[in-house]
Every structure is written in structure tokens, then in C-alpha cells.
N, C-alpha and C positions, 0 to 999 in steps of 0.2 A: 750760297746763303740765300735761300729763297726769300725769307724775310730777313735772312742773314745767317749765313753759316759758311764755314770754311771746309768744304768737303775735300777729302783727299784720297787719293789712291795711287799715287805714283809710287813708287818705292819699291816695295819689296823687291826681291830679286827674282820674283816669280815672273817670268817673261811670257807666261801663257796669256792668251788674249782673254779679256773679260767682256761679256756681252754688255754689261751695264757698267760704264766707267764711273767711279765714285769721285767726282771732282769737287774741289772745294769751292763752294759758292762764295764768292767774296763780292758779288755785285748783284744788286737787285735787278731783275730782268725787265727794266723799264725802258722801253724803246724810245720814250720821249725825253730821256735824260739829256740835258744840255751839255754834259761833260763827255768828251770823247776820250777813248783810251789813248795813252801817249803813243806816238808813232814808234814802232819797234825797229831797232836795228836788228841784225841777225839774232835769233833767240839765244839768250844767255851769253851774249857777246860781251867781252871785256871784264868778266868777273875775275877777281884776284883769288885764285884757288891754289891750295896746296897741291903738289904733284900727285898724279894718279898712278904712279908706278906700283904702289902696294896693291891697288885694286886690280891692275892689269895682271900682276903675278898671281893674285888669288884667283882670278878668273881662269887663268891657264891651268891652275891646279884643280879647279872644279869644286863642287859642293863638298862640305865636310860636316861631320856631326857636331852639334853644339854639345859642349862638355857638361852643360847643366841639364838640358831636357832631352838630348839625344836626337833632336830634329835635324833633318838635312838642310843645311843653310849655306848661303854664299855671302861673304862680307860681314854679315851680322845676323844675330838671332832676334827676330822681331817679337818673340815670345819672352825671352829673358832680358832683352835690352842689352846685349853684350856682343862684342866683336867675335867673329869666327874666322880663323885662318888669316887674320890681319893683325899686324903689330900696332898696338896703341900709340907707340912712339912715332909712327908714320902717319897717323890720322890726326887732322886738326882738331883743336879744342877751342870752342868759341865762348867767350864770356859776354853775357847779355846785360844791358842796362836795367832791365825790368824782368820780372818773372813771367813765365808763360804757362798757362794751364790749358790742356787740350782735353775736351770732353768727347770721348769716343763712343759712337753708337755700338751697342752690344752685337749688332749683326755685321759690323764692319769686319772685313777679312784682314787680319793683321798683316799678312804678307803682301797686301796690295795698298797699304796705307803709307803715306810719306811722313806721318806724324813721328814714326820711329826715328827718322833721320834727325829730327830736332833733338830728340832725347839722347841719341848716341853722341851727337856733336856738341851739345850744350847741356850735359847731364846735371849740372848744378842749378840750372835755371829753368828747366822744363820738367813738368809733371804731367803724366797722362792718366786720366781717370776714365773708367768705363761706366757709362750711364746704367743705372740711376745714381751712381755715386757722384755728387757734385759738392765742392767745398761750400762753406757758409760765407757768403759775401755780404750779408745783410748790413754789417757795420762798416763796410768799406766801399760803399757805392760812389764815393768821391775819389777813390784811388784805383778802381777796377773798371775796365771796359770790356764789352763783348764785341768781337769783330763778326758782324753779320749784317747783310744788307736789308734794306726795307724802307718803308715810308718814313719812319722816325729816325733813321740812321744819319749820323753826321760825318763829315770828312775828318781825316786825321788832324788837319790844321785847326778845325773848329773845336776839336776834342779838348784841347788844353784849357781854353777859357770856360768851356762848359763844366769841366771838372772843378775848376777854381771856383765857379759860381756855386756848385754843389757844396764844396768845402766851406765857403763863406756862410751859406745858409745853415749848414750843419753846426758851425761854430756859434752862430748867432742864436740858434735854438737851444744849445746846451753849453754855454761858455765855461761852466765849472765842472762839467762831467768828465770824468777820467775815462779814457778809452778802455774798453773791456779787453782783458788779456786774451791773446790768441793761442790756440793750441799749436804746438810745433808742427811744421809741415810733415815731418817724418812720421807723425802719429796719425795723420789723416787716413782713415780707412779707404781702401780702394785705389790709393795712389800707386802708380807704377814704382816698383822698388829698384834700387841700384842692383846691378848684377853682383853675385857673390864674389867677394874678394875686393870689391871696389869700396872706396870710402868717399864721403862727401866733404865739401869744404875746400879750403885753399890747398891742403896737402894733395888731395886727389887731382885738383886742377893742375898743379905744378907737375905732377907725375905724368900728365898726358901731354906735356909740352913737346918734348922730343924735337925731331927734325921739323915737324910741321909748325910747332910753336903755339902759343896761346894768343888769341886775338879777341878784339871786341872792346866795348866801352867799359871803363872801370870807374869813371867818376860819377858822382851823384847827379841825376838828371835835373839840373838847373831848377827853374821855378815850376816846372810841370809836376803836378801832384801824382801823376800816374805811377803805380807800383806793380800792377799786374794786368795781363791781357788774357782773355779767354777766347779760345777758338773751338769750333765744333768740327769733329772729324766724322763725316757721314756722307752718304749719297744724298742727292737733292730730295728724293722722295722720302727719306727717313728723317729729315730734319725737324719736321713738325713736332714730333714727340719730345724732342729735347728743347727746342726753342720756345715752346709754350710752357715749359716747366716753371712753376711759380718762383722758384729760387733764382731764376735769371731775369725776372721781369723788371727789377729795379735798376739793372745795370744799363748804363749809357751804351748805345749801340753805335759802332763805327763801321763805315763802309769804305772799302778800297775801290775807288771809282775809275781809276785810269790805268789799270794793269791788265795785261793779257796773259793767258796761260800758254805754257809750252808742253803741257802734259800729253803724254803719248796715248793715254786712254780717253781722250776727250770724247764726251758723249755727243753723238750726232744730234743736231737740232738745238743744242744748248749754246748760249753766248760764249765767246772766247774769253769773257771776263770772269768765268767761273774758274777759280784757281784751285790748284792742289794745296793741301794744308801747308806743306813746307814753303810753297811759293807765297802763300798768304802771310805766314810768319815772317819770312824774309822781307817782303815788300813793306809790311807794316813797320818793322824795325828801321828800315831805310828811310821811310817817310818820317818816322818819329825823330830820327836823328836830324834830318834837314828842316822839317817844318815845325817841330815842337821845341827841340833843344837849340835850334838855329845854329847848328854846327855842320861844318863841311863833312860830307860822307866820303871816306877814303877807302872803302872796302872792308870795314871792320866786321861785317856780318856775312860777307860773300861766301865764306866756307860753310855756312848753313846749307848751301846748295852743292856741297862737295859730292855726295852720293847721287843726288838728283841729276847733276850735269853729266856725270859719268854714265849713268843709266840712260839718260836722254840720248847721248851720242851712240851708245852701244845699240840701243833698240832701233834708232833710226837707220843705223848702218845695216842692221839685220833686215829691216823693212825694204831698204833699197836693194839689197842683195836678192831678196825674194820677189822684187818687182812690184812691191805694194806701195811704194812711196811716190 
């Protein structure tokens, strides 16, 4: 997030090297910042993840054709947002306490973005839009934030009272005004659709439970008015076009100031606080649980890192074998 954005490109199962790694920027590159990243134990250490047996078996079988688009894929199809060669019953399903919107730059390579991880693992709560398609947030500025670093960005902890102040001012300005009806999410143009044969809602979520189970926060988020979080999926150099869009200017910007990336395509010369999109989503939710809801974090959203952790291990082993690590 140059001024703020969560760039991502970890993900796909395309293990070819990319000259320009698209990392999620979740921290303003201000070297004078007084906040230091939290000291890291081993990368991705201690996460409560569902077993990776299904991915290991799928990897041994190799790439398969997506039944919808015919593309050669491993684990999932990043075009159709569906699993490929992997049983849904063995893949975790995560329920999130708030909705996640990811605005993807049109030049982002789908196979190298980790945004798809969030959509596959939390299908009922994550929507991916391709710019210039952006939802209308105009009437919800007290309920929606944009995760993107910059001079005007606030911390996750400060976010709650900032939103509450916005809600109070909004209420005082129009005490008798009824909120305008919102168009159903499914009708919003440009939104990533569910894969064919899948259904949304509780029935779909229950169907994904299986051996991995359903995880995540289910109760209403206490006194925090937050309902939706927006992330930008783009390389650092591409963020300007999206972040300057007038439709995003009224949103409160939030910065993740203390996290370091484990992304294997990290761009040389860029701070290690530039996060991959899935890292940014995960760390935001973890901080939201602890700092906004004031609830103990017990691993509810760890499985958002299910694919990411497996690929991280796989790719680093390959680098070690090749003598590149």
C-alpha cells in the first residue's frame, strides 16, 4: 500500500519466478515510523491449520483440467474460483465476522495472486472485483474501511472509535433519515461469482464442513460498527490508479503497521512490511478480534493461510534443493 494498498501475488500454483513480485502493501514506506514490526518467531509458526494431506495427494497427481474453463490447474482454478482435484470435504471453510471486498487491478495475473485463497476458503464472506468495478460505499463510510497505508491511515485499534465518531456525526446530521436500500450483493456487477454448482448461505457453508470443519467468528461484532473491509490486490506501481479513484476517497484508511511478509516473491528493495493480500486479510482479522472486539484470538482465522502455508513450505523446499535459499 504505497499510500495504502494490499498487493498480493503469492498464491497461484504457478511456481514460475516472476521478475516483479506483486506484494500487498500494507505499510507506508515511512522509515521514520516509530512503530517497529513485531519480532517474528519462525515464519507462519504455530498456526492451527487443517491437515494438508489432500494437497499433498493432489500435488503427486499433478495438474488437472478445470471442469468449467478447461485450464490446467493444481488445487484450484483461479479463474473459476473452484477447487480442482481436491475434495471440498477435506478443505477448511472459514466464517468471517465481517465482509471482505478485494479490488483487483485488471493487470494482475490471476495465477499469482493470493486473493483467490480468501475467496476459496471463505466464499460466503469474500468478494473479488476487477477494477474499474467498485461497489458503492457512499452511504456506508461509517461501516467500511480501506486497508491501505499512508499519511492519513490509522491503526486497527484506533479504527473503532474513528468509525463510531463518523456514525455519531452521521446520525446527528440526519436523525430521521431512513437508510437507503442496498442492492443485494449477488446483483453487483463485476463481482466474482460462485463456481457452478455451488450455493451461497448457510447450506453451502455446512456442505463444506467435512473433516476440516467450519471455523471462524459467528457472533455479532460487539460495539464496533465495522461491517466491511476493502483491500487492493495490485503491484505497488499499479496502486495509484485504484487508490485515487473518487469512489474510495471517503473511506477511512487503516494501516497494518507491525506485520512482516513471508511471501516468496518479495520484491528486492521493498520493505518486508509489504504484505501479500491473503496475509493482509488474515492479520487484519486477527488484530480486529483482539484489538476491536477485545476477544482472545484462538486461531479462528488461521485456515485462511491454508494454501499459503503449504505453498510457502513447498516453494522454499524447492529453493533449498536448487541451492537458491
